[in-house]
C-alpha positions, 0 to 999 in steps of 0.5 A, spaced: 500 500 499 505 505 501 508 503 495 502 505 491 501 511 495 508 514 494 508 512 485 501 515 485 500 520 490 507 523 490 510 521 484 503 522 479 500 527 482 505 532 485 508 532 479 503 535 475 505 542 473 498 546 474 498 546 481 505 547 486 506 542 492 504 548 496 497 548 493 496 540 494 498 540 500 493 545 502 488 541 499 490 535 502 489 539 509 482 541 507 480 534 505 482 530 510 480 535 515 473 534 511 474 526 512 475 526 519 477 520 523 484 520 519 488 523 525 495 519 524 494 521 516 493 528 517 499 529 523 503 526 517 501 532 512 502 538 518 509 535 518 509 536 511 506 543 510 511 544 516 517 543 511 513 546 506 513 552 509 505 553 510 505 557 516 501 554 522 496 560 522 494 558 514 493 551 517 488 553 522 485 557 517 484 552 512 481 548 518 476 554 520 474 554 512 473 547 512 469 547 518 463 552 514 463 546 509 464 540 512 462 541 519 465 544 525 466 538 530 471 535 523 474 542 524 475 542 531 478 536 531 483 537 525 484 544 530 486 540 535 490 535 532 494 541 529 495 544 536 498 537 538 502 537 532 505 544 533 505 544 540 510 537 540 514 541 535 514 548 539 510 553 535 504 554 540 502 560 542 500 561 534 498 568 532 491 568 529 487 574 527 480 574 529 
């Protein structure tokens, strides 16, 4: 399964020129948040997004926006997962506009 994911997702999809890696990662975060129940995968993509330079404040905004379309419980769960990840790597508290 891992080989298939690496080949298809990271090989073929991420190699397509219409979207940057950052744009694809932001979409991925939104989709995983909308699906819910995939905290391990969400944490993995939080790690990837951090390596790509996506600021934590933008990630939280992605989850906030997702809540309007996928439901606030899933968005809140995603925010909690993100807070735990960012706390683990020492970047809390986040500076957010309200």
